[in-house]
Each structure stands twice: as structure tokens, then as C-alpha cells.
N, C-alpha and C positions, 0 to 999 in steps of 0.2 A: 539472173543467175549466171549468164555468160561472163559478165565482168567479174563477178565474185570468184568464179573458177580460175580465170586468168590471173586475178590478184593473188589468190591463194598459191597458185603454182609459182608466180613471181616472188612472193614473199618467202616461200620455201627455198627457192633458188638463192635469193639474196642472203637468207639466214645461214645457209650451208656455206656459202662463200665467205661470209664474214667470220663464221666459226673457224673455217679452215685457215684463212689468212691470219687471223689473230693467234690461233694455236700453233701453226707451223710456218707462218710467213707465206708469201705469195708462191703458190706451187708452179711447177714447170707445165702442168696441165691440170685440168679438172679431174681427170682420170687418175693422176698421180696421188690425189688425196686418199685413194683407196689404200695405198701402201703406207701412208702416214697413220691411218687408223690402226690401233692394236688388233691383233689377230681375232680376238673375241668380238670385235666391233666392226669388222669389215663389211658385214651385211648392211650396215647403215648406208654405204655408198650405193649398193644395189637398190635399196628401199628409196633413197633420195631420187635416183634416176627414174625409177618406175613412178614415184609419186608425182614428180613434176610433169612427166609425160601424160600420165593417166588424168591428172587434173586439167591439163591444157587441152588434150585432144578433143573432147566433145565441144568445148567452148570455141576452139579454133575452127572446127568443122562447121559449127553453126555460123560463125562469123564469115567463113568462106562461102557458105550457102546464101548468105544475106545479100550478096551482090546481085543486082538485077540484070546482069548481062553475062557474057561468055565466061567471066572470071569465076562464077560459081562452079563451073566444070573442073576447076583446079583444086577442089577441096581434098582430093586424093593426096596432094602434097602435104597437107597438114597431117593426114593419117599416116603417111610414110615417115614424115619427120619424127613424130612421136613414137612410132613403131621402132625406128632406128635408135632413138634414145633408149627405149626399153632394152634393145639388144646390147647397147653399150653397158647398161647395168647388169645384164645377164652374163656378160663376158668381161668382168672386171679385172681378172688376173692376167692381163695382157702381156706381162713380162715373163711369165712362167711357162705358158703353153702356146705353141705355135698356132694352133687352131683358134684359141681364144684371141690371140693377137690379131689374126686375120678378121675374125668376126667383129672385134672391138674397133679396129682401125677403119674397116670398110663402113661399119655402121656409124661411126662418129663422123667420118667424111661425108657420107651420104646424107646424114642428118643435117649438117651445115649447108650442103649444097641445096637440098630440097627446101629448107627453111628460107634461105636467102632468095632462092628462085621465086618462091611464093611472095616474099616481101617486095621484091622489085617488080614482078609482073603484076600482082594483084594490088599492091600499094603504090603503084606508079603515080597516083594523083597526090599522094602525101610523101613523096620520095624524101623530103627533108627529115622525116621522122627517123628512118633507119640510118640515114647518113649522120644526123645529129647524134644518135645513140652511139654509133661506131666512133665518131670523132671524140665524144666525151670519154669513151674507154681509152682511146689513144692518148688523150691528154693526161688521164690519170696514170696510164702506163709510163709515159715519159716522165711524169713527176716522181714516180717511185724508182726510176732508173733500173727497172727489171725487164724492160722490153727484150733485151738481147737474150737473157737466160730463160725467160718465161714467155717467149713469143707465142707458143701454142696456147697457153692459158689466156693471153690477152686476145688472140684471135677467136677462141671459144667464147670469151666474155663479150666481144664485139657482136658475134653471131647471135648469142642469146639476147643481148640488149636490143639489137635491131629487130629481132623476131618479136620479143615481148612487146616492145613499144608499138611496132606496126600492128600487131593483132589487137592490142588495147585500143589504139586510136581508131582502127577500122571497126571495132565493136561499137564504138560510140558514134561513128559517123554514118555507118550503113545500117 
């Protein structure tokens, strides 16, 4: 069940990104897609963020608890990461309101930091996985020539790819 939840979250993430990139081109950030959606459909961004986090959280926590050593004590990082992603979805209108901007920006940054911290601390034995995922994103970004204008999007994509790949590999290894 753990792998299924991870794959569902990942599939939703990939589908939303493909949809956004095909419809509007590569966005400046994942959050910028909120403004590309028409007013009546902006709730889709919130639903997307909540769905990927809610599907991933229980599976990731289970993976984190499967370590037989001190690393299982870091399961709270998975909880915080997914919680921060939910806050990003709850405060999508970051350009219009100062408070939403603060919540959104702090949550997005904290989510990336806690996710990557878990990947590098708990997945140190398979360090090649998040590094390979990040490098793949970098190669794709360089091939599209959008790295300069869309660097936040590519950094977000690198963080998500590193996280998904590390959690998925750890779920099958431990």
C-alpha cells in the first residue's frame, strides 16, 4: 500500500506539471500556475497541493519508521514537509495579500528544506538517487533554455524529484 500511495502522489504531481507545461509553457514557479488557471478553476491548485501531500504523508511516514536505527526518529520531517505543502495550497494567492505571501513563501521554503534534509540524512546510503534525480532535472532545464527565467520552478522540480525518488527507493529497500 505504501508504494501505491507514493506512486499515486507522484503520478498526480507529474500529470499536473505536464498539463501546466503543455497548456501555458514552463511556469516561473509551480505556484505561478495558480494564476494561469481561470478564476473559476483556481481551486484546482489547492486541491492538487493537498492531494499530493495527503497521499504522500502516510506512506512517507511509514517508510521513515521502517528504518531500524536512529533515522526512524526523523519521521516528523515527512509530516512537516507534507504539512507545509498543504499550507502552500491553503495560501495560493501569494501575489495579492501580504499575509498569504508570507505563509506561502515560508511554507514552500520550509517544505523544500525539510524534504531535502530527510533525503540526505535518511537516504545517505542511496545518495546517488536524489543527486541523479536533481541532475536529470538540471539537464532537462538546460535543454529547454528556461533555467534563467524559470529557476524557481526548476529548483522546485529538483526538490520534488529528489524527494519522490528517495522515498520510493527507501520504501523498496527498507
